[in-house]
C-alpha positions as CSV (number, residue, x, y, z in Angstrom):
1,M,-3.5,-10.1,-13.1
2,T,-4.8,-9.9,-9.6
3,S,-8.3,-10.8,-8.4
4,T,-9.3,-7.1,-8.3
5,D,-8.5,-6.6,-12.0
6,M,-10.6,-7.4,-14.9
7,V,-10.3,-7.1,-18.6
8,T,-12.8,-4.9,-20.3
9,L,-12.9,-4.3,-24.1
10,G,-9.3,-5.2,-24.4
11,K,-8.2,-2.8,-21.6
12,R,-7.2,-3.8,-18.1
13,S,-9.3,-2.1,-15.5
14,N,-9.4,-2.2,-11.8
15,T,-12.8,-3.5,-10.6
16,H,-12.9,-0.8,-7.9
17,E,-12.6,1.9,-10.6
18,V,-15.4,0.3,-12.6
19,S,-17.7,-0.2,-9.7
20,A,-17.0,3.3,-8.5
21,S,-18.1,4.8,-11.9
22,A,-21.3,6.7,-11.9
23,V,-23.6,5.1,-14.5
24,A,-26.9,6.3,-15.7
25,M,-28.8,4.5,-18.5
26,L,-31.4,6.3,-20.6
27,D,-33.8,4.7,-23.0
28,E,-34.5,5.9,-26.5
29,R,-36.9,8.5,-25.2
30,G,-34.4,9.9,-22.7
31,T,-36.0,8.3,-19.7
32,V,-33.6,7.1,-16.9
33,V,-33.9,3.3,-16.7
34,A,-30.9,2.6,-14.5
35,W,-28.9,4.6,-11.9
36,T,-26.0,3.4,-9.8
37,Q,-25.0,4.1,-6.2
38,A,-22.0,6.0,-7.6
39,A,-24.3,8.2,-9.6
40,E,-26.3,8.8,-6.4
41,H,-23.2,9.9,-4.6
42,L,-22.1,12.1,-7.4
43,L,-25.4,13.9,-8.1
44,G,-27.3,13.5,-4.8
45,Y,-30.3,11.8,-6.4
46,S,-31.3,8.3,-5.4
47,A,-32.4,5.7,-8.0
48,G,-36.0,6.2,-6.8
49,D,-35.7,9.9,-7.5
50,V,-34.6,9.5,-11.1
51,V,-35.5,6.1,-12.6
52,G,-38.6,6.5,-14.7
53,R,-38.1,10.3,-15.1
54,S,-36.6,12.3,-17.9
55,G,-32.8,12.6,-18.0
56,A,-33.4,16.3,-18.3
57,L,-33.6,16.3,-14.5
58,V,-29.8,16.1,-14.4
59,L,-28.9,17.1,-18.0
60,P,-29.6,20.9,-18.2
61,S,-30.2,22.4,-21.6
62,S,-27.2,24.1,-23.2
63,E,-26.4,25.6,-26.6
64,E,-25.0,22.3,-27.8
65,T,-28.0,20.2,-26.6
66,P,-31.0,22.4,-25.9
67,T,-33.4,19.6,-25.0
68,I,-33.2,16.0,-23.8
69,S,-34.4,14.9,-27.3
70,A,-31.5,16.8,-28.9
71,F,-29.2,15.1,-26.4
72,I,-30.6,11.6,-27.4
73,E,-30.2,12.4,-31.1
74,Q,-26.6,13.5,-30.5
75,C,-26.0,10.2,-28.8
76,R,-27.5,8.3,-31.7
77,A,-25.5,10.2,-34.2
78,Q,-22.2,9.7,-32.5
79,S,-23.0,6.3,-30.8
80,D,-19.8,6.2,-28.7
81,W,-18.1,9.3,-27.5
82,S,-16.6,10.9,-24.4
83,G,-15.8,14.3,-23.1
84,T,-16.9,16.9,-20.6
85,I,-20.6,17.5,-19.9
86,T,-22.4,19.7,-17.3
87,V,-24.8,18.0,-15.0
88,R,-27.1,19.3,-12.3
89,H,-26.6,18.2,-8.7
90,R,-29.7,17.7,-6.5
91,D,-28.7,20.9,-4.6
92,G,-28.8,22.9,-7.8
93,R,-25.0,23.1,-8.4
94,M,-23.8,22.5,-11.9
95,L,-20.9,20.1,-12.1
96,D,-18.6,19.6,-15.1
97,I,-17.8,15.9,-15.3
98,N,-15.9,13.6,-17.7
99,H,-18.3,11.2,-19.3
100,R,-18.4,8.3,-21.8
101,I,-21.6,7.5,-23.7
102,S,-22.1,4.2,-25.4
103,M,-25.1,2.9,-27.2
104,L,-26.7,-0.3,-26.1
105,W,-29.1,-2.0,-28.5
106,G,-32.0,-4.2,-27.3
107,Q,-33.1,-7.3,-29.1
108,D,-35.8,-5.3,-30.9
109,G,-33.3,-2.8,-32.1
110,T,-34.2,0.0,-29.6
């Protein structure tokens, strides 16, 4: 293993791939609580633009998840899933991206 590789969840990953991943963290209410530079580059919103705001800013309603609360409930029900999702770029374009959603639990169970 080279110095640029790391082991994550039993899989070998290149740290560049991990650090280049766009990451957004939402709390149990759907509020954005973390936003990476890669997310900023992908969607055009800075962390200051989105942190503290509803994830609905970038997650447009669809037939599958008509509201941010429905999206959060879908995340809770499936707890760990991946696939394609449509997100809204700052300039209004819709982008279909591959995503992975994982639940993180706080010490108080949230």
